[in-house]
DRENLUMSE-355433 format. One record per atom (N, C-alpha, C): x, z negated, y negated; residue in three letters. Coordinates in steps of 0.1 Angstrom, whole numbers, padded with zeros to 4 digits, always signed. Atoms other than C-alpha are relative to their C-alpha. Example, Ala and Ser with C-alpha at 12.3 -4.5 7.8 and 13.67 -1.06 7.14 Angstrom:
2
+0009+0000+0012ala
+0123-0078+0045ala
+0009+0000-0012ala
-0009+0000+0011ser
+0137-0071+0011ser
-0008-0008-0011ser
This chain:
166
-0004-0006-0013unk
-0224-0292-0351unk
-0005-0010+0011unk
+0005+0008-0011unk
-0239-0305-0319unk
+0011-0002+0011unk
-0009+0003-0011unk
-0222-0319-0288unk
+0003+0012+0009unk
-0002-0012-0008unk
-0228-0287-0268unk
+0010+0010-0007unk
-0009-0009+0007unk
-0211-0266-0295unk
+0014-0005+0000unk
-0013+0007+0001unk
-0183-0291-0298unk
+0008+0002+0014unk
-0006-0002-0013unk
-0176-0290-0260unk
+0004+0014+0003unk
-0004-0014-0002unk
-0176-0252-0260unk
+0013+0004-0007unk
-0011-0004+0008unk
-0150-0251-0287unk
+0012-0010+0000unk
-0011+0010+0000unk
-0128-0282-0279unk
+0013+0005+0005unk
-0012-0005-0005unk
-0103-0263-0259unk
+0007+0008-0011unk
-0006-0008+0011unk
-0097-0239-0288unk
+0005-0009-0011unk
-0004+0010+0010unk
-0095-0269-0311unk
+0014-0005+0004unk
-0012+0007-0005unk
-0068-0285-0290unk
+0012+0010+0000unk
-0010-0010+0000unk
-0049-0252-0288unk
+0003+0006-0014unk
-0001-0005+0014unk
-0051-0247-0326unk
-0003+0014-0002unk
+0005-0014+0001unk
-0070-0215-0323unk
-0012+0002-0010unk
+0012+0000+0009unk
-0098-0223-0347unk
+0004+0001-0015unk
-0002+0000+0014unk
-0101-0216-0384unk
+0000-0014-0006unk
+0000+0013+0006unk
-0097-0244-0409unk
-0014-0006-0001unk
+0014+0005+0001unk
-0135-0246-0415unk
-0005-0005+0013unk
+0005+0004-0013unk
-0142-0248-0378unk
+0006-0013+0004unk
-0007+0013-0003unk
-0116-0275-0374unk
-0006-0012-0007unk
+0006+0010+0008unk
-0132-0295-0402unk
-0014-0004+0006unk
+0013+0002-0006unk
-0166-0291-0385unk
+0001-0008+0013unk
-0002+0008-0012unk
-0153-0304-0352unk
+0004-0014-0003unk
-0005+0013+0004unk
-0134-0332-0368unk
-0011-0009-0006unk
+0012+0007+0006unk
-0166-0342-0387unk
-0009-0005+0012unk
+0008+0003-0011unk
-0184-0342-0354unk
+0006-0012+0008unk
-0007+0011-0007unk
-0157-0364-0338unk
-0002-0014-0007unk
+0003+0013+0008unk
-0163-0390-0366unk
-0014-0006+0003unk
+0014+0004-0003unk
-0200-0391-0357unk
-0002-0003+0015unk
+0003+0001-0014unk
-0198-0388-0319unk
+0012-0006+0008unk
-0011+0006-0007unk
-0177-0412-0299unk
+0002+0007+0014unk
-0001-0007-0013unk
-0184-0393-0266unk
+0009+0012-0001unk
-0008-0012+0002unk
-0169-0361-0279unk
+0015-0004-0004unk
-0013+0005+0003unk
-0140-0380-0294unk
+0008-0005+0012unk
-0006+0005-0012unk
-0133-0397-0261unk
+0004+0012+0009unk
-0003-0012-0007unk
-0134-0363-0244unk
+0012+0007-0005unk
-0012-0006+0006unk
-0109-0349-0269unk
+0012-0008+0004unk
-0011+0009-0003unk
-0086-0379-0263unk
+0004+0001+0015unk
-0003-0002-0014unk
-0088-0375-0225unk
+0007+0014+0002unk
-0006-0013-0002unk
-0080-0338-0227unk
+0014+0000-0006unk
-0013+0001+0006unk
-0051-0345-0251unk
+0010-0007+0010unk
-0008+0008-0009unk
-0038-0371-0226unk
+0004+0008+0013unk
-0002-0008-0012unk
-0042-0347-0197unk
+0010+0011-0003unk
-0010-0010+0004unk
-0023-0319-0216unk
+0014-0006-0001unk
-0013+0006+0001unk
+0005-0343-0224unk
+0006-0004+0013unk
-0005+0004-0014unk
+0008-0356-0188unk
+0004+0013+0007unk
-0004-0012-0006unk
+0009-0320-0176unk
+0013+0005-0005unk
-0013-0004+0006unk
+0036-0311-0200unk
+0011-0008+0004unk
-0011+0009-0004unk
+0057-0341-0191unk
+0003+0002+0015unk
-0003-0002-0014unk
+0053-0335-0154unk
+0007+0014+0003unk
-0006-0013-0001unk
+0063-0298-0158unk
+0015-0001-0004unk
-0013+0001+0005unk
+0093-0308-0178unk
+0010-0008+0009unk
-0008+0009-0009unk
+0105-0333-0151unk
+0004+0008+0012unk
-0004-0008-0011unk
+0108-0305-0125unk
+0013+0007-0003unk
-0013-0006+0003unk
+0144-0293-0123unk
-0001+0015+0003unk
-0001-0014-0002unk
+0150-0256-0126unk
+0012+0003+0009unk
-0011-0003-0009unk
+0170-0242-0097unk
+0011+0008-0007unk
-0011-0008+0006unk
+0204-0229-0106unk
-0001+0015+0003unk
+0000-0014-0002unk
+0206-0192-0111unk
-0014+0006-0001unk
+0013-0006+0001unk
+0168-0188-0115unk
-0002+0009-0012unk
+0001-0008+0012unk
+0170-0176-0150unk
+0007+0013+0001unk
-0007-0012-0002unk
+0196-0150-0141unk
-0008+0010+0009unk
+0008-0008-0009unk
+0174-0138-0112unk
-0012+0006-0007unk
+0012-0005+0007unk
+0144-0135-0134unk
+0004+0011-0010unk
-0004-0010+0010unk
+0163-0115-0161unk
+0004+0013+0008unk
-0004-0012-0008unk
+0178-0092-0134unk
-0012+0007+0006unk
+0012-0006-0005unk
+0144-0087-0119unk
-0008+0008-0010unk
+0007-0007+0011unk
+0128-0078-0152unk
+0008+0013-0004unk
-0007-0012+0003unk
+0156-0054-0160unk
-0001+0011+0010unk
+0002-0010-0011unk
+0153-0037-0126unk
-0014+0006-0001unk
+0014-0005+0001unk
+0115-0034-0131unk
-0001+0009-0012unk
+0001-0009+0011unk
+0120-0019-0165unk
+0006+0014+0003unk
-0006-0012-0003unk
+0144+0007-0152unk
-0008+0008+0010unk
+0009-0007-0009unk
+0121+0016-0123unk
-0012+0005-0007unk
+0012-0005+0008unk
+0091+0018-0146unk
+0003+0011-0009unk
-0004-0011+0009unk
+0110+0039-0171unk
+0002+0013+0008unk
-0002-0013-0008unk
+0120+0064-0144unk
-0013+0005+0005unk
+0013-0005-0004unk
+0085+0065-0130unk
-0008+0006-0011unk
+0008-0005+0011unk
+0070+0070-0164unk
+0005+0014-0004unk
-0005-0013+0003unk
+0093+0100-0170unk
-0004+0010+0011unk
+0005-0009-0011unk
+0085+0115-0136unk
-0015+0003-0001unk
+0015-0001+0002unk
+0048+0109-0142unk
-0003+0010-0011unk
+0002-0008+0012unk
+0050+0125-0176unk
+0003+0015+0003unk
-0004-0014-0004unk
+0068+0156-0162unk
-0010+0006+0009unk
+0010-0005-0010unk
+0044+0159-0133unk
-0013+0003-0007unk
+0012-0002+0007unk
+0014+0156-0156unk
+0001+0012-0009unk
-0003-0011+0009unk
+0029+0181-0180unk
-0001+0013+0008unk
+0000-0012-0008unk
+0035+0206-0152unk
-0014+0004+0005unk
+0014-0003-0005unk
-0001+0202-0139unk
-0009+0005-0012unk
+0009-0003+0011unk
-0017+0204-0174unk
+0004+0012-0008unk
-0004-0011+0008unk
+0003+0232-0189unk
-0008+0013+0003unk
+0009-0012-0002unk
-0017+0260-0172unk
-0013-0002-0006unk
+0013+0002+0006unk
-0049+0244-0183unk
+0001+0001-0016unk
-0002-0001+0015unk
-0036+0241-0219unk
+0001+0014-0004unk
-0001-0015+0004unk
-0027+0278-0219unk
-0014+0006+0001unk
+0013-0006-0001unk
-0062+0287-0207unk
-0009-0004-0011unk
+0009+0005+0010unk
-0078+0267-0234unk
+0004+0004-0014unk
-0004-0004+0014unk
-0059+0281-0264unk
-0005+0014-0003unk
+0005-0013+0004unk
-0071+0311-0284unk
+0011+0010+0001unk
-0011-0009+0000unk
-0037+0327-0283unk
+0003+0004+0015unk
-0003-0003-0014unk
-0038+0328-0245unk
-0001+0015+0003unk
+0002-0014-0003unk
-0052+0363-0244unk
+0011+0009-0006unk
-0011-0008+0006unk
-0025+0376-0268unk
+0013-0002+0008unk
-0012+0003-0008unk
+0002+0359-0248unk
+0000+0007+0013unk
+0002-0007-0013unk
-0012+0372-0215unk
+0002+0015-0001unk
-0001-0014+0002unk
-0014+0407-0229unk
+0015+0004-0002unk
-0014-0003+0003unk
+0022+0405-0242unk
+0008-0001+0013unk
-0007+0001-0013unk
+0034+0393-0208unk
-0003+0012+0009unk
+0004-0012-0008unk
+0015+0421-0191unk
+0008+0012-0005unk
-0007-0011+0005unk
+0031+0447-0214unk
+0015-0001+0004unk
-0014+0001-0003unk
+0066+0433-0209unk
+0002+0002+0015unk
-0001-0001-0015unk
+0060+0430-0171unk
-0001+0015+0004unk
+0002-0014-0004unk
+0048+0466-0169unk
+0012+0008-0004unk
-0012-0007+0004unk
+0078+0478-0189unk
+0012-0003+0009unk
-0011+0004-0009unk
+0102+0459-0167unk
-0002+0007+0014unk
+0003-0006-0013unk
+0084+0472-0136unk
+0004+0015+0000unk
-0003-0014+0001unk
+0087+0508-0148unk
+0015+0002+0000unk
-0015-0001+0001unk
+0124+0503-0156unk
+0006-0003+0014unk
-0005+0003-0013unk
+0130+0487-0122unk
-0002+0011+0010unk
+0003-0011-0009unk
+0113+0515-0104unk
+0010+0012-0003unk
-0009-0011+0004unk
+0134+0541-0123unk
+0014-0004+0005unk
-0013+0004-0004unk
+0166+0521-0116unk
+0002+0001+0015unk
-0001+0001-0015unk
+0159+0516-0079unk
-0001+0014+0006unk
+0001-0014-0006unk
+0151+0553-0074unk
+0014+0007-0002unk
-0013-0006+0002unk
+0187+0560-0087unk
+0011-0006+0008unk
-0011+0007-0008unk
+0206+0536-0064unk
-0002+0002+0015unk
+0000-0002-0015unk
+0213+0536-0027unk
-0010-0010+0007unk
+0009+0009-0008unk
+0189+0521-0001unk
+0007-0013+0004unk
-0007+0012-0003unk
+0216+0496+0009unk
+0000-0010-0011unk
+0000+0009+0011unk
+0216+0481-0025unk
-0015-0006-0001unk
+0013+0005+0000unk
+0178+0478-0024unk
-0002-0010+0011unk
+0001+0010-0011unk
+0180+0461+0010unk
+0007-0013-0003unk
-0007+0012+0004unk
+0206+0437-0002unk
-0007-0008-0011unk
+0008+0007+0010unk
+0185+0429-0032unk
-0012-0007+0006unk
+0011+0007-0007unk
+0155+0422-0010unk
+0004-0012+0008unk
-0005+0012-0007unk
+0175+0399+0012unk
+0004-0011-0009unk
-0004+0010+0010unk
+0189+0381-0018unk
-0013-0007-0005unk
+0013+0005+0005unk
+0153+0377-0031unk
-0006-0010+0010unk
+0006+0009-0010unk
+0141+0362+0002unk
+0008-0013+0001unk
-0008+0012+0000unk
+0170+0337+0002unk
-0003-0009-0012unk
+0003+0008+0012unk
+0162+0326-0034unk
-0013-0006+0002unk
+0014+0006-0002unk
+0125+0321-0025unk
+0001-0011+0010unk
+0000+0011-0010unk
+0133+0301+0006unk
+0008-0012-0005unk
-0007+0012+0006unk
+0159+0279-0012unk
-0009-0007-0010unk
+0008+0006+0010unk
+0135+0274-0041unk
-0011-0008+0007unk
+0010+0007-0007unk
+0108+0264-0016unk
+0005-0014+0005unk
-0005+0012-0005unk
+0130+0238+0000unk
+0003-0010-0011unk
-0003+0009+0012unk
+0141+0224-0034unk
-0013-0006-0005unk
+0013+0005+0005unk
+0105+0221-0045unk
-0006-0010+0009unk
+0006+0009-0011unk
+0094+0205-0012unk
+0008-0013-0001unk
-0008+0013+0001unk
+0123+0179-0016unk
-0004-0008-0012unk
+0004+0007+0012unk
+0113+0171-0051unk
-0014-0006+0001unk
+0014+0005-0002unk
+0076+0167-0042unk
+0000-0012+0010unk
+0000+0010-0010unk
+0085+0146-0012unk
+0006-0013-0006unk
-0006+0012+0006unk
+0107+0122-0032unk
-0008-0006-0011unk
+0009+0005+0011unk
+0081+0119-0060unk
-0012-0007+0006unk
+0011+0008-0006unk
+0056+0092-0052unk
-0012+0002-0009unk
+0012-0003+0007unk
+0022+0103-0062unk
-0008-0013-0003unk
+0007+0013+0003unk
+0009+0067-0060unk
+0004-0006-0013unk
-0004+0005+0014unk
+0029+0059-0092unk
-0008+0007-0011unk
+0008-0007+0011unk
+0008+0085-0111unk
-0014-0007-0001unk
+0014+0005+0000unk
-0025+0069-0101unk
-0002-0015-0001unk
+0001+0015+0001unk
-0017+0032-0106unk
-0005-0003-0013unk
């Protein structure tokens, strides 16, 4: 092993990230090359001095609790956002999935037949009741549509789309 290869791998050697054979190769080079051995010793001393200087800095009281609380809050926020994102993506993708399935035409035809039967039954029923009932049913339908629109608008307003695209 040459000095260039040794210098490229010395950090991994000091961090114990090399295989046994690679460690033996570098150690054999250290026995032959005093320059690389001095570099290794200097890096070891620097790592030790850094570790000692970091250990001498006192940890502020309550810092550990603040970190743990912050991590828990982020987990809860992330979990909530993941559920909202999953629901939003499911709602967006479900029509596409229906269109891509082979059974879509059968399902669509079944819905068409059921809808036509319900429509015919509704027309027959409405022709037998009073016009006031039909008017009240229409007003009720408008109220339901308006209420649903406001609920959906509120849900969309509260849902942050930037969470989906991060």
